[in-house]
C-alpha positions as CSV (number, residue, x, y, z in Angstrom):
1,M,-42.0,-51.4,66.0
2,L,-43.4,-49.7,62.9
3,K,-46.2,-51.5,61.2
4,E,-44.8,-50.6,57.4
5,R,-42.3,-53.7,58.5
6,I,-45.5,-56.1,59.0
7,L,-48.3,-55.0,57.0
8,P,-48.9,-56.4,53.6
9,S,-48.2,-53.5,50.3
10,S,-51.8,-53.5,50.0
11,H,-52.2,-51.7,53.5
12,R,-48.7,-50.2,53.6
13,R,-48.7,-46.0,53.5
14,T,-45.6,-46.2,51.6
15,G,-46.6,-49.0,48.9
16,R,-45.2,-52.0,47.6
17,R,-41.9,-53.3,49.2
18,V,-38.9,-52.8,47.4
19,D,-38.2,-56.2,46.8
20,E,-41.5,-56.8,44.6
21,I,-40.9,-53.8,42.5
22,R,-36.6,-55.3,41.5
23,H,-38.5,-58.8,41.3
24,F,-41.2,-56.8,38.7
25,L,-38.5,-55.2,36.6
26,H,-35.7,-57.8,36.8
27,H,-37.8,-61.1,37.1
28,A,-41.2,-60.5,35.6
29,A,-42.6,-64.1,34.0
30,S,-43.3,-62.2,30.7
31,P,-41.6,-58.8,29.0
32,L,-42.6,-56.1,30.3
33,T,-44.4,-53.9,27.8
34,I,-44.7,-49.9,27.7
35,S,-48.1,-49.8,29.8
36,S,-46.9,-52.0,32.6
37,L,-43.5,-50.1,32.6
38,A,-45.7,-46.5,33.1
39,D,-48.0,-47.9,35.2
40,C,-44.9,-48.2,37.7
41,C,-43.8,-45.2,36.8
42,L,-47.3,-43.8,38.0
43,E,-47.6,-46.2,41.0
44,L,-43.7,-44.9,42.4
45,D,-44.7,-41.2,41.7
46,G,-47.8,-41.6,44.3
47,E,-45.7,-43.9,47.0
48,L,-42.6,-40.9,46.8
49,Q,-44.6,-38.5,47.4
50,R,-46.7,-40.4,50.3
51,I,-43.2,-41.9,51.9
52,P,-41.9,-38.2,53.1
53,E,-45.5,-37.2,54.3
54,F,-45.5,-40.3,56.3
55,V,-41.6,-40.0,57.5
56,N,-42.1,-36.7,58.8
57,S,-45.7,-37.9,60.8
58,V,-43.6,-40.8,62.1
59,K,-40.4,-38.7,63.2
60,G,-42.7,-36.2,65.1
61,D,-44.6,-39.4,66.8
62,I,-41.1,-40.6,67.8
63,D,-39.4,-37.3,68.9
64,L,-43.1,-36.7,71.4
65,F,-42.3,-40.6,72.6
66,A,-38.6,-39.2,73.4
67,G,-39.4,-36.3,74.9
68,A,-42.4,-37.3,77.4
69,K,-41.3,-37.1,80.8
70,I,-41.1,-40.5,82.7
71,R,-40.1,-41.2,86.4
72,D,-39.7,-44.7,86.6
73,R,-36.1,-45.9,85.7
74,E,-37.1,-49.2,84.0
75,V,-39.9,-47.2,81.7
76,Q,-37.3,-44.2,80.7
77,Q,-35.1,-47.4,79.6
78,W,-37.7,-49.2,78.1
79,R,-38.8,-45.8,76.2
80,D,-35.0,-45.4,74.5
81,R,-34.6,-49.1,73.2
82,E,-38.2,-48.2,71.5
83,V,-37.0,-45.0,70.5
84,T,-33.8,-46.3,68.9
85,A,-35.5,-49.2,67.5
86,A,-38.1,-46.9,65.6
87,S,-35.6,-44.5,64.6
88,K,-33.6,-47.2,62.5
89,E,-36.8,-48.1,61.5
90,L,-37.6,-45.0,60.4
91,E,-33.9,-44.9,58.4
92,G,-34.6,-47.7,56.5
93,L,-38.1,-46.0,55.1
94,S,-35.7,-43.3,54.3
95,S,-33.8,-46.0,52.3
96,E,-37.1,-47.3,50.6
97,E,-37.6,-43.5,48.9
98,Q,-33.8,-43.6,47.5
99,S,-34.4,-47.4,46.3
100,K,-37.8,-46.2,44.5
101,R,-36.4,-43.3,42.9
102,Q,-33.8,-45.4,41.2
103,F,-36.7,-48.1,40.3
104,R,-38.6,-45.1,38.7
105,S,-35.5,-44.0,36.6
106,E,-34.5,-47.3,35.3
107,A,-38.3,-47.8,34.7
108,I,-38.2,-44.5,32.4
109,R,-35.4,-46.2,30.9
110,R,-36.9,-49.3,30.0
111,I,-39.8,-47.3,28.4
112,S,-37.1,-45.0,26.4
113,E,-35.8,-48.5,25.0
114,L,-38.6,-49.9,24.1
115,V,-39.6,-46.5,22.1
116,H,-36.3,-46.1,20.5
117,R,-36.7,-49.9,19.4
118,D,-40.0,-49.1,18.3
119,L,-39.4,-46.5,16.0
120,L,-36.0,-48.5,14.9
121,S,-38.2,-51.2,13.7
122,T,-41.4,-49.0,11.7
123,D,-39.9,-45.4,10.9
124,Q,-37.2,-45.3,8.0
125,E,-36.3,-42.1,8.4
126,Y,-35.7,-42.4,11.9
127,R,-33.1,-45.0,11.4
128,V,-31.7,-42.9,8.8
129,L,-31.4,-40.1,11.5
130,I,-29.9,-42.7,13.7
131,E,-27.2,-43.8,11.2
132,R,-26.1,-40.2,10.5
133,V,-26.0,-39.6,14.2
134,H,-23.6,-42.6,14.5
135,Q,-21.7,-41.5,11.1
136,I,-21.2,-37.7,12.6
137,R,-20.1,-39.0,16.3
138,E,-17.4,-41.5,14.3
139,S,-16.3,-38.5,12.6
140,R,-16.4,-36.4,15.5
141,A,-14.3,-38.8,17.7
142,A,-12.0,-39.3,15.1
143,A,-11.5,-35.4,14.7
144,N,-10.9,-35.0,18.3
145,A,-8.3,-37.6,18.5
146,A,-6.3,-36.2,15.7
147,G,-6.4,-33.0,16.6
148,I,-5.3,-34.2,20.4
149,L,-1.9,-35.7,18.8
150,A,-1.7,-32.7,16.3
151,A,-1.9,-30.7,19.6
152,K,0.9,-32.8,21.1
153,V,3.1,-32.8,18.0
154,A,2.9,-28.9,17.9
155,R,3.5,-28.6,21.7
156,L,6.5,-31.0,21.3
157,L,7.9,-28.8,18.5
158,Q,7.9,-26.1,20.3
159,E,9.5,-27.4,23.4
160,I,12.4,-28.9,21.0
161,E,12.6,-24.4,19.4
162,E,12.7,-23.2,23.0
163,A,15.4,-26.0,23.8
164,S,17.3,-25.3,20.7
165,Q,17.3,-21.7,21.4
166,E,18.8,-21.7,24.7
167,R,21.4,-23.9,23.4
168,S,22.2,-21.8,20.8
169,G,22.9,-19.2,23.7
170,L,25.5,-21.4,25.5
171,P,28.9,-21.0,23.2
172,T,28.6,-17.6,23.7
173,R,28.1,-17.2,27.5
174,R,30.7,-20.3,27.6
175,S,33.3,-17.8,25.5
176,S,32.6,-15.5,27.6
177,M,33.0,-17.4,30.8
178,H,36.5,-18.4,29.0
179,R,37.4,-15.0,29.0
180,D,36.7,-13.9,32.4
181,L,38.4,-16.9,33.7
182,E,41.8,-16.1,31.6
183,Q,41.6,-12.7,33.4
184,A,40.8,-14.1,36.9
185,Q,43.8,-16.3,36.2
186,S,46.3,-13.8,35.1
187,S,45.1,-11.6,37.9
188,W,46.0,-14.3,40.3
189,S,49.5,-15.2,39.1
190,K,50.3,-11.1,39.3
191,L,48.8,-11.4,42.8
192,D,50.8,-13.9,43.8
193,A,53.9,-11.9,42.8
194,T,52.1,-9.0,44.6
195,M,52.0,-11.6,47.4
196,A,54.9,-12.9,48.0
197,E,57.1,-9.2,47.6
198,R,54.7,-8.1,50.5
199,E,55.3,-11.6,52.5
200,R,58.9,-10.7,52.6
201,N,58.2,-6.9,53.4
202,L,56.6,-8.1,56.6
203,R,58.7,-10.3,57.3
204,T,61.9,-7.9,57.1
205,A,59.7,-5.1,58.9
206,Q,59.0,-8.3,61.6
207,H,62.9,-8.4,62.0
208,A,63.6,-4.9,62.0
209,L,60.9,-4.4,64.7
210,E,62.5,-7.5,66.9
211,S,65.8,-6.0,66.4
212,A,64.1,-2.1,67.6
213,T,62.6,-4.0,70.6
214,R,65.7,-6.0,72.2
215,N,67.5,-2.5,71.3
216,R,65.0,-0.3,73.3
217,D,65.0,-3.2,75.8
218,V,69.1,-2.8,76.3
219,A,68.6,1.3,76.5
220,K,66.3,1.1,79.1
221,A,68.0,-1.5,81.4
222,A,71.0,1.0,81.2
223,L,69.1,3.8,82.1
224,E,67.3,2.3,85.0
225,A,71.1,0.9,85.8
226,S,72.4,4.4,86.1
227,K,69.5,5.9,87.3
228,T,69.7,3.8,90.3
229,A,73.6,4.9,90.7
230,Y,73.2,8.1,90.2
231,E,70.1,8.0,93.0
232,S,72.4,6.3,95.0
233,S,75.3,8.5,94.8
234,Q,73.4,11.2,96.2
235,P,73.9,12.5,99.9
236,K,71.4,12.2,102.3
237,T,71.6,15.6,103.8
238,P,70.4,18.9,102.0
239,Q,73.8,20.1,100.0
240,A,74.4,23.2,98.5
241,E,73.0,23.9,95.3
242,V,74.3,23.3,91.9
243,T,75.2,27.1,90.9
244,A,75.7,26.0,87.0
245,F,74.4,23.2,84.6
246,S,78.6,22.3,83.6
247,D,78.6,20.9,87.5
248,F,75.9,18.9,86.8
249,F,78.2,16.8,83.8
250,D,81.2,17.4,86.0
251,S,80.1,14.6,88.1
252,P,81.0,11.3,86.3
253,I,77.7,9.4,87.2
254,A,75.6,11.9,86.2
255,G,77.1,12.1,83.0
256,Q,76.7,8.7,82.6
257,Y,73.0,8.9,83.4
258,A,72.5,11.5,81.0
259,R,73.9,9.7,77.9
260,H,71.8,6.1,78.9
261,N,69.1,8.6,79.0
262,Q,69.6,9.9,75.8
263,A,70.8,6.7,73.9
264,F,67.2,5.2,75.3
265,E,65.3,8.1,73.7
266,E,66.9,7.6,70.5
267,S,66.3,3.9,70.5
268,E,62.6,4.5,71.8
269,N,62.0,6.4,68.3
270,H,63.6,3.7,66.4
271,W,61.4,1.1,67.6
272,R,58.4,3.5,67.1
273,S,59.9,3.8,63.4
274,A,60.0,0.1,63.0
275,S,56.7,-0.9,64.7
276,S,54.9,1.7,62.3
277,S,56.7,0.1,59.4
278,F,55.5,-3.6,60.7
279,E,51.7,-2.2,60.9
280,Q,52.2,-0.9,57.4
281,A,53.6,-4.2,56.0
282,K,51.5,-6.1,57.9
283,Q,48.4,-4.2,56.8
284,G,49.3,-4.5,53.1
285,F,49.9,-8.5,53.7
286,E,46.2,-8.9,54.4
287,T,44.6,-6.6,52.3
288,C,46.8,-8.4,49.4
289,E,45.5,-11.9,51.2
290,A,41.9,-11.0,51.2
291,E,41.7,-10.1,47.6
292,R,43.4,-13.3,46.8
293,R,40.8,-14.8,48.9
294,S,38.0,-12.9,46.8
295,L,40.2,-13.8,43.8
296,H,40.0,-17.6,44.5
297,Q,36.0,-17.2,44.9
298,R,35.9,-15.6,41.5
299,L,37.8,-18.2,40.4
300,D,35.7,-20.9,41.8
301,E,32.7,-19.4,40.9
302,L,33.4,-19.4,37.4
303,N,34.9,-22.7,37.2
304,K,31.4,-24.1,38.7
305,S,29.2,-21.7,36.1
306,L,31.4,-23.4,33.3
307,E,30.4,-26.6,34.9
308,A,27.0,-25.6,35.0
309,I,26.8,-24.4,31.2
310,Q,28.4,-28.0,30.0
311,K,25.9,-29.8,31.7
312,R,23.1,-27.6,31.1
313,E,24.1,-28.3,27.1
314,R,24.4,-31.9,27.6
315,E,21.0,-31.9,29.1
316,L,19.5,-30.0,26.6
317,N,21.1,-31.9,23.9
318,D,19.2,-35.1,26.1
319,L,16.1,-33.7,25.7
320,I,16.3,-32.4,22.3
321,T,16.9,-35.9,21.3
322,S,14.1,-37.6,23.2
323,K,11.3,-34.7,22.0
324,Q,12.7,-35.2,18.5
325,Q,12.3,-39.1,19.1
326,A,8.6,-38.3,20.6
327,V,7.5,-36.4,17.2
328,Q,8.6,-38.7,15.3
329,K,6.1,-41.3,17.6
330,V,3.2,-39.0,17.6
331,S,3.5,-37.9,14.2
332,N,2.7,-41.7,13.3
333,E,0.3,-42.0,15.6
334,L,-1.3,-38.5,13.7
335,S,-1.1,-39.9,10.5
336,H,-2.9,-43.2,11.5
337,S,-5.4,-41.0,13.2
338,M,-6.0,-38.5,10.2
339,S,-6.2,-41.6,7.9
340,I,-8.7,-42.6,9.9
341,Y,-10.7,-39.6,10.0
342,G,-10.5,-39.6,6.4
343,S,-12.2,-42.7,6.0
344,S,-14.7,-41.7,8.4
345,L,-15.8,-38.6,6.0
346,H,-16.6,-41.2,3.1
347,P,-20.0,-42.1,4.3
348,L,-21.1,-38.6,5.0
349,G,-20.3,-37.4,1.6
350,W,-19.5,-34.1,2.5
351,M,-16.4,-32.2,4.0
352,P,-17.5,-29.8,7.3
353,S,-14.2,-27.8,6.8
354,H,-13.4,-25.3,4.4
355,Q,-10.3,-26.8,3.8
356,R,-10.0,-30.7,3.9
357,P,-6.6,-31.5,6.1
358,A,-3.7,-32.4,4.0
359,G,-2.3,-35.6,6.4
360,P,0.5,-35.4,8.7
361,P,3.0,-32.7,9.0
362,S,5.6,-32.7,6.3
363,L,9.1,-33.0,6.9
364,F,11.9,-30.4,5.6
365,H,15.4,-31.8,6.0
366,G,14.3,-34.2,8.8
367,M,12.5,-31.2,11.0
368,H,8.7,-31.1,11.4
369,D,7.0,-27.7,10.6
370,R,5.3,-26.3,13.7
371,A,3.4,-23.9,11.9
372,A,1.7,-26.9,9.2
373,V,1.0,-29.2,12.4
374,M,-0.8,-25.9,14.1
375,R,-2.9,-25.6,11.0
376,V,-4.2,-29.0,10.7
377,E,-5.0,-28.6,14.7
378,S,-6.8,-25.7,13.7
379,N,-8.4,-27.1,11.0
380,L,-9.5,-30.4,12.9
381,R,-10.9,-27.9,16.0
382,T,-12.9,-26.0,13.2
383,D,-14.2,-29.7,11.9
384,G,-15.3,-30.5,15.5
385,Q,-17.5,-27.2,16.1
386,L,-19.3,-28.0,12.8
387,F,-20.0,-31.5,13.7
388,D,-21.4,-30.6,16.8
389,Q,-23.8,-27.8,15.3
390,V,-25.0,-30.7,13.0
391,L,-24.7,-33.3,15.7
392,Q,-27.7,-30.5,17.5
393,D,-29.4,-30.1,14.6
394,L,-29.8,-33.9,14.1
395,M,-30.9,-34.6,18.0
396,L,-33.4,-32.1,17.5
397,Q,-35.3,-34.3,14.9
398,V,-34.4,-37.3,17.2
399,G,-36.1,-35.9,20.0
400,Q,-39.3,-34.9,18.2
401,K,-39.7,-38.1,16.8
402,L,-39.1,-39.4,20.3
403,L,-41.3,-37.4,21.9
404,Q,-44.2,-37.9,18.8
405,R,-43.8,-41.7,19.1
406,S,-43.8,-42.0,22.9
407,E,-46.9,-39.8,23.5
408,S,-48.6,-42.1,20.6
409,L,-47.4,-45.3,22.5
410,L,-48.1,-43.8,25.9
411,E,-51.9,-44.0,27.2
412,D,-54.1,-40.7,28.2
413,R,-53.0,-41.4,32.0
414,H,-49.1,-41.8,31.1
415,R,-48.9,-38.6,28.8
416,G,-47.2,-36.7,31.4
417,L,-44.3,-39.3,31.3
418,G,-43.9,-38.1,27.4
419,V,-41.1,-35.4,28.2
420,E,-39.3,-37.6,30.7
421,V,-39.1,-40.6,28.0
422,R,-38.0,-38.1,25.3
423,S,-34.8,-37.0,27.5
424,H,-34.1,-40.5,28.4
425,A,-34.4,-41.9,25.2
426,E,-32.0,-39.2,23.9
427,H,-29.6,-40.3,26.2
428,V,-29.8,-43.6,25.1
429,V,-29.0,-42.3,21.8
430,T,-26.1,-40.1,23.1
431,Q,-24.7,-43.1,25.1
432,R,-25.1,-46.0,22.6
433,F,-22.4,-43.7,20.0
434,A,-20.7,-41.8,22.4
C-alpha cells in the first residue's frame, strides 16, 4: 500500500486530496476571493509539478520489485499481489493529477469571472465595451441567420431553374421518340407483309423438296430393282464379248436398266435443285425473322423511353411544385430574419455594409428573382466580415482592460496568473454573448 493513501495532506508529496480541493471550491463557508483562488492555483501548480516526479519514482520502485528474482513460490505469489495492488494505487494518483488540472482551470475561470464582475461594477468604459460587443454579436448572429436562409432560397431557385430547363427539353425528345416510333411501326407493317410472303415461299419450296425427295426415292428403288434383274440375267460362265454398243440395248433387261438409271439421274438433279431452293427460302425466312425480332426490340425500347420521359416529366412537375412551396416558406422565414437583422442594427446607429439590404427578394409574376436573393446573401456575408473585424478590435480593448484589472487585483505573488485570467475572462465574455 502506498503511504500517500493514508498520510494527512500536509505530509503527502502529492499535496491535498481531491475531495478537500473540491470542498474548498464548491462548499466554502464564505465566498471565495480572488486572492484565495489565486493561492489555490499556485498550490496546485506545485502539486502538479511534484505528482509526475513522484509517480515516476514509485513506478520505478514497482518495476524493480516486480522484476526481482524470488525462488519461493508463495513469496512470488505475494509479490505479484502487491505489485497489482500498487499499480492500481498508482493509477489513482494519475487520476488525481487529471482532477487537479480541472480544479486549477475552474479556479482560473472563477477568478476571471470575479475580475469581469469587478470591471462591470466599477468601470463605465468597460460596461460600454461589453454592451457594444453584445450588440455587435447580436447583429452578427442575425446577419448569419439571414445569410443562411438567403443561400437556401438561392439554392432552391437554382434547383427550380435546372429542373425547369430539363423539363423544357422533354417535349422535343418526346416528339423525336414519337417520330421514331411511327417509323418503326411502319417498318413493322412492311416487314409483316414480307414475312408472310417469305413464309409462303418457304412452304412452297418445302413441298417441292418433299415431292422431289419422293420421286428420287422411287427412281432409286426402280434402278436398284432393274440392276438386280440385269445382274441376275448374266451367264455364270464367261461369254463372248459384245462387239457393238447396240448389242447391249438389244437386251430388254439391259435397256430397262439404262432407262431407270437415266430417270434416277434426272430425279437426283431435280432433288438437288429443289433442296437448293428450299435452303434459299429458309435463309430468307430466317433473315426476315431476325429483322422482325430486332425491330420488335426496338419498338419495346422506344415505348419504354416514352414511358420514362412521361415519368420524368411527372417527377419534375412534382419536384418544381415542392421546391416552389419550399421557396415560399423559406422566403417568409428570410423576410422575418431580415426584419430581426434590421432591428438589431438600430442600437448601433450605423450600417456596416455599403448598401443596406432591401429586404426579402422581390417577386415577378409569382417567381422569385435569384439574382436579387444572391445580392442579399452577398451583402449579408460582407456585413458579417465587417462585424468580425469590429468584434476583433472591441475584444482587443476588452482584453487589455481585463489584463490591467487582473494585475491590479492580484497580489505580487500571483502576477504570473494575469495572462491566463485575461484569456479565460475573454472566453467568459465570448461565451456569454455567443
